[in-house]
N, C-alpha and C positions, 0 to 999 in steps of 0.2 A: 083392651088395647090391641090394635092390629099390628103385627110384626111382619115386615116384609121379608121375603125369602130371596136369597141370592146365591151366587156361586163365587168362589175365590180361587183363582188359578195360582198355583205355587210351582215354580220351576225348580227341579232337582239338579244336582251337579252332574249327573250322567245317567246312562241307561242302567248300569249295575245297581244304582240306588233304587230305581223303579222296580227292577227285578227282585231285589231284596225285599222291598216293601210288599209286593204282592205274593211272594212265595216263601220267604225264609221262615221256618218253624211254623208254618200254617198247614193244618191238616187238609184244608180246602183252599187252594190259591184263589186270589181275587180275580174278577174279570178285568180285562184291559181293553181300552178303546184306542183306535187310531183315527185321527181326523185332522182336518186342516185348521191351522191357527196362525194368524199373522203371516200368511203366504207360504207356510211350510207344513210338512206333515209331522205331527207329534204323536206320541203314545202316552196314555194317561190312565190313572185309576183314581177313584174318588173315596173320600171319607165323609159320610153324611153326619152333620151336626144337627142340632135342633132346628135351626133356621138357615143354615148355610151348608152348601155342598163344597167341601174342600176338594180341589182337583189337583193332584200331583202329576206333573208332566215333565217330559224331556223330549228331545228330538228323536225321531225314529231312525235307528241305524240302518235297518233294512226291512224289506217286506217279508211277512210270514204269518202263520196261523196261530202260533203259540209262543209265549215267553217260556223259555226253558231255564230251570235253575237246579243245579246239582252240586253236591259236595264230592270232590274227587281228591284222594290223598290229603284230606284235611283242609282243602281249599275250595272256595266257591267258583263255579263256572256259570256265567250268564250268557244267554244267547236268544235269538229268535229263530224258530225252526218251523218246518211244515208238517212234521209227523211226530207222534208220541211213541216211537218204537224203542227208544232207549230208556233206561231207568233214570227218572228225573222227576221233578215237580214241574207241572205245566199250568200256566195261566192262559186261558183262551183269549185270543185277540179278536175283537169285533171291529171290522173296518166300517167306518161311518161316512156317509155322504152329507148328512144333515148335522146340525149342532147336536152335541151329546146331551144337552138339557135345554129346557125352555126358560130357565131362570136367567135373570139379567146378569151380565158378566161383571158389572161394576156397580157399586153402591156407595153413597156418601158415608154411610155408617154401617158397619157389620155388627149385628146384634150379638153374635156369638164370639166376639173378641175374647181372647184368653186373658186371664189374670195371672201375671208372672209371679211365681213364688220361688225364692231361692232356697235350695236344699244345701245342707252343710257339706256333704261330700258325695263322691261317686257311689260309695257303698249304699248310702241312704237312698239315692236315686234308683239304684238297681233293686233294692228291697221294696221300693214303692210299686214296682210292677206286679207284685203279688196281690191278688184281689181275693180276699176270703169269701166273698159272696159268689164268685165264679172261679173256684180253684182249678177247674179243668179246662177253662176257656181263657187262658191268660193272653193279654195283649202285651207283647214284649217290645214293641217298637219305640226306639229313641230317635229324637230329631236333633240334628246339629245344624246350627245356622250362625252366620257371622253377626257379631254385635260389637260396636265401637271398633277397637283395633284388634280384637281377638274373636273368639267363638264361644257359644254356649251349647250345652247338651241338655235336652229336656225330655219330659214325659208328660203326656196329656192325661188329665183326670177330669171327671165331671161330678157335679153335685146336683142331684135331681130333687128339686123342691117344687114350689108352684111353677117355677121356670127352671130351665137347666142352665147351670153355671159351669164354665170350663176354666181349668187352671193349667198353666204351663209351668210345671215344676222343673227347675233347671239348676245346673251347676256351671260355674265359669270355667273355661278351659284356658290354658296358657297359650295355645296355638291351634291352628286348624287341624282337626283330626285326620290322620292319614291312614287309619285302619278302620275296618268295617264293623267290628263287633266289640262289645264289652264282655270280657271274660270274668265271670263271677266265681270267686274262690272261697265262699263262706264255709264250705265243708272243711277247709284247711285253716280257717281263721286268718286268711290273708286278704289284703285289699284287692278290689277289682283292678284289672288292667286292660288296655286296649290290645286287640289281637286281629290278625287276618287268617289264622288257622285254627283248627279244632282239635281238642284232645278229649278223650273219654273221661267222664267223671266230673265235668264242669258244666255250668250253665252259661249260655251265651245270649246276649241281647243284640239284635241287629240295629245298626246306626244308619239312618236315612239322612244324607247330607243335602241341605237346601242351599240353593245357589246364592241367595241374598236374603236380607231381612224383609219381613212383611209386617204391616201394621196389625194383622190379626193376632200376632203373638204377644201383643200388649206392651212392648217396650216403647217408651217415649223418647229414648235417645239412641 
């Protein structure tokens, strides 16, 4: 069976979400592209799936060569800069004149659509980010998106058999998250909590906020 390959563009809530996605807790930040889209300049980074290229994007706040991401006094600072002279994490920005991929932008059916699976609580979702097969290469990214009259927070996993199947493991939230990280406190036997600042001795999971719901996440309502 021939499976068509395509791309799916997903708009983020803002530039800080993109900077967090490409830099936070990554030893090697992801590449970032700037290009024209619907008449304006955007900045984006991709997540390749088996048959789909997920492209996370937001409007480009200013022109520059690097996305800069640093933690100062326990809080994150996100920017676009021209040099790497300061202590920071830097994601290189590649400015494009052509389309960033040759894949079709729209498809009637996305073969890599996620299967939504509800997780009981936030602690279970946080523990799901541990992968025993790759304990030193953890993917910690959580995705928040609106659903119905509230929001969900989820984590993407995959099952590689004859084909690759993707799950969006999620918890329901009472409201839109206004903080950028989940602070995990398992070493103290406490429940996770949302946080905008960092303290030593805790693990943190970055939250990437998506502007609206998209069919690829598998929710039918």
